[in-house]
Steps between C-alpha positions, in 0.01 A plus 500: 500500500479282802710549795757221553464539871178420716307796650383540855821603676479692838780741427509526114310545188631355171422621141657399179441738206696512171786289634526719811437336843377768749556374858332748743514497885134554617516582872496882488347527847821357657719668256559160328681360801652160463296254697550133507305422180704764311817277533320205363303664226777715328732212410209286384379779272835588354614142451163410314507798286874423416421134431199573271716695264225726373614815677790691359523745795349552853388812662500503884298778658283567805161649560443815727713776637811273555672240311604274786566562873706190539448199743182524687571533874250227570732257339756562768243519771377142400834346413640254751852561359531871599328760721332486834341160423821334384512129595818451714437144593683205357834496328654823406654352190160397382351833559779674309470267209140561476565868506759468231283269271205753540722799394620310201147421401405872533805593282379275223176693486696776337775301325202363292490843342854455373458132371178602302538453145381846430597850623324636814425876522409664841269798498530669848287768658511625855681282762730215394672392816651187670402202292370725232863590425605122511228444231587790256867438524430161342310667212651590167391868497338734744275811421373727775262802565645817633331416846669170519754426796718219596644381825714202598279506818619170662770673719213701656349187655826353613586251216719466199324494172524143377280436192711669232547869523849488644610248239348649179470879569869538512507374148274794396622773709822622637594288808556812719140619428363159588691477823367839604137408439544168670671619808266791558162380355420848371261581232641525139312720270410411141718776369800369709436147366480633143847690562664188620348282221278282713186597298499555118257796509282708724140632405277759643223253579379141489323529171800635316722245648278204401458630145875530467551144656246335277659673205835357581341156588339503137822576340678224675203263419541580135854345490610149461431325847806289450728795439354682815531202725851448380584860570365468858673173571844654363463820694428307835781249432744797425402683805611219716812394314813652321491666159680197341241254660225708368643494146521145513154460624344699216708306247358179631161630530476628143672181377207296647204757488564720203191489274548581132118490453458787759765709324353437164158602608650824665664585171193427284257692734742803475504488123125458483444767762278293725526354849710188524316176604721281725366177646459475881739312702405140536313423833711313753403145562371411860649162470703262274197373299 
């Protein structure tokens, strides 16, 4: 099956097999740190996979000992918004507006994981710090190895995390726990993350974790993509709204999107004891033509 996304990325490798898109960070020598091209490539990859409609689920992983060490410090060193090379000339309002616009663009790099038309599963080994937590907090599910550890590390370099952790993680973990981690920047073990519900499961090594992740991905991929996408949309909406608003949302969604053909195929496949065969989501058009 052909990938819906072009190859040749600096920070990622992309494979599509059996309706599962595997997006892998490929800079293990730098612990998959987030260099400038990372922020351009990830939303392009995710948006194109989502638009193509052929992937039912996405797995996000990283090569090497560590999943992700966060923002590469070279980004700060070369950024004329912050750090020792910050450009202090010109109008302060213009500099501040540029900083704000840059921050919001970086935020969208991870928001793309939420707006994708398929669930995203993160598979985490070793370090997941700083921007790595911003990224996995926007995923649907998180699995880890026993040697994984997490840190909201921004406070350790004198800044407030601004790319999603402080907004999403308190919806996943008790607020007091997140506050402690964000105020101290301390390491959080995989077992602690499991105890507090941040990760779904912890495995002894990366091989066992990836086997479990791919098994879960395959199970999701076997379901109706419309039903899965509707579930994702509904859970995100309900997270940010009242129960009554969420109930109205799903009533409206199913009134518009409920597919009796998918339900019929699911029932028929169960009776015939065979895998169900659901059509892919239609690809999204690039234009109006």
